[in-house]
C-alpha positions, 0 to 999 in steps of 0.5 A: 722244574720250570718258572716262568716270570710275568711282568705289566710293562711299562709298570713293573719295568725296574723290576724286569731289569732287575730280574734280566741283570741279576747274572751281571749284578752278582758277577759285579759283587764278586768282583768287589768282594774279590777286590776287598779281598786282595785290599785286605791281604795285598793293600798298603791301606790301613788294614782296619779300614779295609777290614770294616769295609769287607765286614760290613759288605757280608753284613749287608749281603747276609742281611737280604739273604745274598748267599755268600758263599760263592763269593 
């Protein structure tokens, strides 16, 4: 299967940049999720605070239909 994305530049510049940066965005989100997991498991902060932030992060991801199984 082939997919071609077409953008009407410069009008669609933001959408174009979102597409070309999607891989980096996914990697950054995975890094953040891992950071939160480490803080939750090993961090010196209050557990409740980190848990609450982590839960909110995953809630936001689910609300936007982002697959969190790979994180």
